[in-house]
C-alpha positions in Angstrom: 0.5 -0.2 0.0 1.6 3.4 -1.2 2.7 6.2 1.8 5.4 3.1 3.3 9.2 3.4 4.2 11.4 0.2 5.4 13.8 2.7 7.1 11.4 4.3 9.1 9.0 1.5 10.4 8.7 1.7 13.7 9.3 -0.6 16.5 8.0 -0.6 20.8 11.7 -2.5 21.3 14.0 -1.0 19.1 14.0 3.1 19.3 12.2 3.4 16.1 14.8 1.3 14.1 12.9 0.0 10.9 13.5 -3.2 9.6 16.5 -3.0 8.0 18.6 -1.1 9.8 17.4 -4.1 12.8 18.0 -6.8 10.3 21.8 -5.4 9.3 22.7 -4.5 12.8 21.5 -8.0 13.8 24.0 -9.4 11.0 26.4 -7.6 11.9 26.6 -8.4 15.1 26.3 -12.6 14.5 28.8 -12.0 12.4 31.8 -10.6 14.8 30.3 -12.6 17.4 31.3 -16.0 15.2 34.4 -14.7 14.4 35.5 -13.5 18.3 34.6 -17.8 18.7 36.0 -19.6 16.1 39.0 -16.8 15.2 41.4 -17.5 11.9 39.4 -20.6 11.4 36.3 -18.3 10.1 36.2 -15.4 8.1 33.7 -13.8 6.3 32.7 -10.2 4.5 29.8 -8.4 3.2 28.4 -6.5 0.1 26.0 -4.4 -0.4 24.0 -3.8 -4.1 20.5 -1.7 -5.0 18.4 -1.6 -7.7 15.3 0.2 -9.1 13.1 -0.9 -11.2 11.4 2.1 -12.6 9.0 1.4 -15.5 10.2 -2.0 -16.7 14.0 -0.7 -16.5 16.2 -2.2 -14.5 18.9 0.8 -12.5 21.8 0.4 -10.3 21.5 3.6 -7.7 24.9 2.8 -6.5 26.9 3.3 -9.7 25.9 6.4 -12.1 27.6 8.1 -14.5 30.1 10.4 -12.7 30.9 12.5 -15.3 26.8 12.5 -16.6 25.4 11.6 -13.9 23.3 9.0 -15.5 22.1 5.9 -13.8 23.5 2.8 -15.3 21.4 -0.1 -16.0 21.3 -3.8 -14.6 21.1 -7.1 -17.3 19.8 -10.0 -16.3 21.5 -13.1 -17.2 20.7 -17.1 -15.8 23.6 -18.8 -14.7 24.4 -22.9 -15.9 23.2 -23.9 -12.2 19.8 -22.0 -13.3 20.5 -19.0 -10.6 19.8 -15.6 -11.4 23.0 -13.7 -12.1 22.1 -9.4 -12.1 24.8 -8.7 -14.4 26.4 -5.3 -14.4 25.7 -4.6 -11.2 28.1 -2.9 -8.2 29.0 -4.5 -5.4 30.6 -2.5 -2.3 31.9 -3.9 0.6 30.6 -2.9 4.2 32.3 -3.2 7.3 29.4 -1.9 9.9 26.4 -0.9 9.9 26.9 3.0 9.5 28.7 1.9 5.7 25.3 0.2 5.0 22.5 2.6 5.9 25.1 5.3 4.2 24.3 3.2 0.8 20.9 3.3 1.2 20.7 7.0 2.0 22.6 7.4 -0.9 20.2 5.1 -3.1 16.9 6.7 -1.9 18.1 9.9 -2.3 17.9 9.5 -6.4 15.4 7.2 -5.7 12.7 8.3 -8.0 9.6 10.0 -6.1 6.9 12.6 -7.1 3.6 13.7 -5.1 0.4 12.1 -6.1 -3.0 12.7 -4.4 -2.4 9.9 -1.4 0.9 11.0 -0.7 3.3 13.9 -0.8 6.7 11.6 -1.6 5.5 8.7 -3.0 7.8 5.7 -4.5 7.6 5.4 -8.3 9.6 2.1 -8.5 10.4 -0.8 -6.6 13.6 -1.0 -5.3 16.1 -3.9 -3.6 19.2 -3.8 -1.5 21.0 -6.7 -1.5 23.6 -7.6 1.1 25.5 -10.5 -0.2 27.3 -12.7 3.0 30.4 -14.5 2.2 31.6 -17.0 5.2 35.3 -19.2 4.4 35.1 -21.8 7.4 38.2 -24.1 7.4 36.9 -27.5 7.5 40.6 -29.3 7.8 42.6 -31.5 9.7 45.2 -28.6 10.5 48.1 -29.9 7.6 48.5 -27.9 4.3 47.5 -27.5 2.1 44.5 -26.0 3.8 41.0 -27.2 3.3 38.3 -23.9 3.6 34.5 -24.2 2.9 32.5 -20.8 1.2 29.3 -20.5 2.1 27.4 -17.6 0.0 24.3 -15.9 1.7 21.9 -13.2 -0.1 19.7 -11.1 2.1 17.6 -9.3 -0.6 15.0 -6.6 1.2 12.4 -5.7 -1.3 10.6 -2.1 -0.9 7.3 -2.5 -3.5 5.9 0.6 -4.5 2.6 1.0 -3.3 -0.5 -0.1 -5.0 -3.0 2.8 -5.7 -5.7 3.4 -8.0 -5.1 6.1 -10.7 -8.6 7.4 -9.7 -7.8 8.0 -6.8 -4.1 9.7 -6.8 -5.5 11.7 -9.8 -2.8 10.8 -11.4 -1.2 12.4 -15.2 0.5 12.5 -17.9 3.8 10.5 -16.5 2.9 9.8 -13.8 0.0 7.5 -15.8 2.8 5.2 -17.0 4.6 4.8 -13.9 1.1 4.1 -12.6 0.1 1.1 -14.4 4.2 -0.2 -14.9 3.7 -0.1 -10.7 0.7 -2.3 -11.6 1.1 -4.3 -13.4 4.4 -5.4 -11.6 2.8 -5.8 -8.5 0.2 -7.9 -11.1 2.8 -10.4 -12.2 3.8 -10.8 -8.7 0.7 -12.1 -7.4 0.3 -14.1 -10.4 3.1 -15.9 -9.9 2.9 -16.1 -5.7 -0.7 -17.6 -6.7 1.4 -20.0 -9.0 4.0 -21.1 -6.2 0.9 -21.5 -3.6 -1.7 -23.4 -5.6 -2.5 -26.2 -3.3 -2.9 -28.6 -6.4 1.1 -27.8 -7.0 1.9 -29.4 -3.6 0.1 -32.8 -4.4 1.2 -32.8 -7.5 4.6 -33.0 -6.9 4.7 -31.9 -10.9 6.8 -28.5 -12.2 4.2 -26.2 -13.3 4.6 -23.6 -14.9 5.5 -20.8 -12.9 5.4 -17.4 -15.0 8.3 -16.1 -13.5 9.6 -13.6 -17.1 6.3 -11.5 -17.2 8.2 -8.7 -15.3 11.9 -8.0 -14.3 10.6 -7.6 -10.7 9.4 -11.4 -10.7 13.0 -12.0 -12.8 15.0 -10.9 -10.3 13.0 -11.9 -7.5 13.0 -15.6 -8.9 15.3 -17.6 -6.2 14.3 -15.3 -3.3 10.2 -16.6 -4.3 10.3 -20.2 -5.1 13.7 -21.5 -4.8 16.1 -21.9 -2.2 15.5 -19.6 0.2 13.3 -18.2 3.1 10.9 -15.1 2.7 9.1 -13.2 4.8 6.7 -10.5 3.7 5.6 -7.8 5.3 1.7 -5.6 4.4 1.2 -2.4 5.3 -2.6 -1.2 5.3 -4.5 1.7 6.9 -6.6 2.0 9.9 -9.0 4.6 8.2 -12.3 3.2 6.6 -11.6 5.8 3.4 -8.6 3.2 2.2 -10.6 0.3 3.0 -10.6 -1.0 -0.7 -6.6 -0.8 -0.8 -6.9 -2.8 3.0 -8.9 -5.7 1.5 -7.0 -6.1 -1.7 -3.3 -6.1 0.0 -4.3 -8.5 2.8 -5.4 -10.6 0.1 -2.3 -10.6 -1.6 -0.1 -11.4 1.4 -2.4 -14.3 2.5 -1.8 -15.6 -1.2 2.1 -15.5 -0.4 1.1 -17.7 3.1 0.4 -20.6 0.8 3.7 -20.8 -0.5 6.3 -23.7 0.8 10.4 -23.2 0.1 12.8 -25.3 1.1 16.0 -23.8 1.7 19.5 -25.5 1.6 23.2 -24.5 3.2 24.7 -23.1 -0.5 28.2 -24.5 0.5 30.9 -25.7 -1.9 35.3 -26.1 -1.0 37.1 -23.6 -2.4 39.3 -23.5 -5.2 36.5 -25.8 -7.2 35.7 -23.3 -10.1 39.8 -22.0 -10.7 41.1 -23.7 -13.2 45.1 -23.0 -12.3 44.0 -23.8 -8.8 42.9 -27.2 -9.8 46.2 -27.9 -11.9 48.0 -26.9 -9.4 46.8 -29.2 -6.7 46.7 -32.5 -9.6 50.7 -30.8 -10.0 51.5 -31.5 -6.6 49.9 -34.9 -5.3 51.6 -36.0 -8.7 55.4 -35.0 -7.4 54.1 -36.3 -3.7 53.1 -39.8 -5.2 56.0 -40.4 -7.0 58.5 -39.3 -4.1 56.1 -41.9 -2.1 57.2 -44.2 -4.5 60.7 -43.8 -4.6 61.5 -43.5 -1.3 62.4 -40.1 -1.3 60.2 -38.2 0.3 61.9 -35.3 2.7 60.4 -33.5 4.9 61.1 -29.4 4.2 60.6 -26.1 5.9 60.2 -23.1 4.5 61.0 -19.5 5.6 58.8 -18.8 8.6 56.7 -15.5 7.3 56.7 -13.4 9.9 53.7 -10.5 10.3 55.0 -6.9 10.3 53.5 -6.7 13.6 55.0 -9.8 15.4 56.6 -8.8 18.6 60.7 -9.0 18.7 60.5 -12.1 20.9 58.5 -14.5 18.3 60.6 -13.7 15.8 64.1 -14.8 18.2 62.3 -17.5 19.0 61.8 -18.4 15.1 65.4 -17.4 13.8 66.7 -19.6 16.9 64.8 -22.4 16.4 65.4 -22.7 12.8 69.1 -21.8 13.2 69.3 -24.7 15.5 67.1 -27.5 13.2 69.8 -26.8 10.5 73.2 -28.1 12.9 71.0 -30.3 14.1 70.7 -31.8 10.8 73.9 -31.1 9.8 75.4 -33.0 12.8 73.0 -35.9 12.3 74.4 -36.3 8.9 77.7 -36.9 9.7 77.4 -38.6 12.8 75.1 -40.8 10.6 78.0 -40.8 7.9 80.8 -41.7 10.4 78.6 -44.8 11.2 78.4 -45.8 8.3 82.4 -45.5 8.5 83.0 -47.7 10.8 80.7 -50.3 10.2 82.1 -50.5 6.8 86.1 -51.0 8.2 84.2 -53.5 10.2 83.2 -55.4 7.2 86.1 -55.3 5.8 88.4 -56.6 8.5 85.9 -59.7 9.4 86.7 -60.3 5.6 90.2 -59.9 5.7 91.3 -62.0 8.6 91.9 -65.5 8.5 91.7 -67.7 11.1 94.6 -67.3 12.6 93.8 -63.7 13.3 90.8 -64.4 15.8 92.1 -62.5 18.4 92.7 -59.4 16.5 89.8 -59.1 14.9 88.0 -59.2 18.6 90.5 -56.4 19.8 88.9 -54.6 16.6 85.8 -55.1 17.7 86.6 -54.5 21.4 87.8 -51.2 20.3 85.3 -50.1 17.6 82.0 -51.7 19.1 81.3 -49.2 21.9 81.9 -46.2 18.8 79.6 -47.2 17.4 77.4 -47.7 20.4 78.0 -44.2 21.4 77.3 -43.2 18.3 74.1 -44.8 17.7 72.3 -42.9 21.1 73.7 -39.6 19.7 72.3 -40.1 16.9 69.5 -41.5 18.9 68.9 -38.7 21.3 69.4 -35.9 18.0 66.1 -37.9 15.9 64.6 -36.9 19.5 65.8 -33.3 19.6 65.2 -32.9 15.9 61.3 -34.1 16.4 61.0 -31.4 19.5 62.0 -28.5 17.0 59.5 -29.5 14.7 56.7 -29.7 17.3 58.2 -25.8 18.6 58.5 -25.0 15.3 54.4 -25.6 14.9 53.9 -24.2 17.9 55.5 -20.4 17.3 53.7 -20.3 13.6 50.8 -20.8 15.4 51.3 -18.0 18.2 52.3 -15.6 14.3 48.9 -16.5 12.9 47.4 -15.6 16.1 49.2 -12.1 15.8 47.8 -11.5 12.4 45.0 -12.0 13.4 45.0 -9.6 16.6 46.5 -7.1 14.1 43.4 -7.8 12.1 41.1 -6.9 14.9 43.4 -4.0 15.6 42.9 -2.4 12.2 39.5 -3.2 11.5 38.7 -0.9 15.1 41.0 1.8 13.5 39.0 2.2 10.3 36.0 2.2 12.1 36.9 4.9 14.6 38.4 6.9 11.7 34.4 6.4 9.9 33.1 7.5 12.9 35.9 10.7 13.6 34.8 11.9 9.7 30.8 11.5 10.9 31.6 13.8 13.8 33.5 15.9 11.5 30.5 15.9 9.4 28.5 17.1 12.1 30.2 19.6 13.9 30.6 21.1 10.5 27.1 21.8 9.8 26.4 22.8 13.2 29.1 25.5 13.0 27.8 26.8 9.5 24.2 26.9 10.7 25.1 28.9 13.8 27.5 31.1 10.9 24.6 31.8 9.3 22.1 32.6 12.0 25.1 34.9 13.5 24.5 36.7 9.7 21.1 36.7 10.0 
């Protein structure tokens, strides 16, 4: 129904916040809570977009031409697996609710509105504000290569222009064309809702025709209405008797939406499966590992540890000492192993070269060399144990470095939020100063 604004929808429990601010605040709150609980094993990013459907034209409200100010149109395409793709749409990364509301205000300021007899500032178009949430969670056991899974979720906040009868709005000229476009879009949406909520379709379990292509609005919302989605419709009505006709029609419209039954599943897939270069590199690496295992030449190698710029000097010193200690032990281990092999060769040659009469000499040689060999074997065993300890210490230090990286990222995020808030305060202060100056001049 005409005259309703989602951003300003009142709530007794949320200090008058609208539907979109409350939803956005909840999304970011839950995301930050999960980040604190799971740390480096879970990451997320959120992007926002804003589109307007005016006279069946799709217009990006966040991507106007910088030189001419013209708003760019969006194309609808269908992906290989049937999902709807909005081509040419600009998506802006957002870090918090304030940035989201800034985008909404930016788009709303250039959205088509005009005065009618029923509403002083009536929307002349439908609008869809979307948030795309990309989650990356680690599902591996800790050994490289890491196994990450990506989950993509989309939130569409749809502001439908109010249904209105032309004779009651006293529309003329361009307003008539806009009203016809608005009502035809709502009619097409109503037909789609009726088809999706048809009880006979649910009982037969057969794929019946759904008229998504009858309008740009239903085509854009195809995934949200009958696809892999949960859909909520808010019907806004008037308490006055004068608007009883519009109120009844709106309630009938919403009642049909109640019959839609969707079954949503999580959009989850492992990282890399759409990246051909990554797949080719993985195949090459696995082939090399298999060949090394077959040849018996697989060797454990340690790459130079990467230390973030903000890591503490203590951690850096520990890693350097451990790396040097590990390399020294490896060299000594190789030397002692070669020495042990040489002594064993000499002992074997001595056995073969001695005759039956020289048993005493051989026994004496074994008596001298035997303890040396035993001592070498003990030393090598101790070195192997020390090498294992050093490997474990290096792994622990790497984990410490990752924690430092997470701390640095959190500090950077808080710093960015603080800078945005300071900029906002500066803007407010400048406006107040300007207002005071104009008041004094007056």
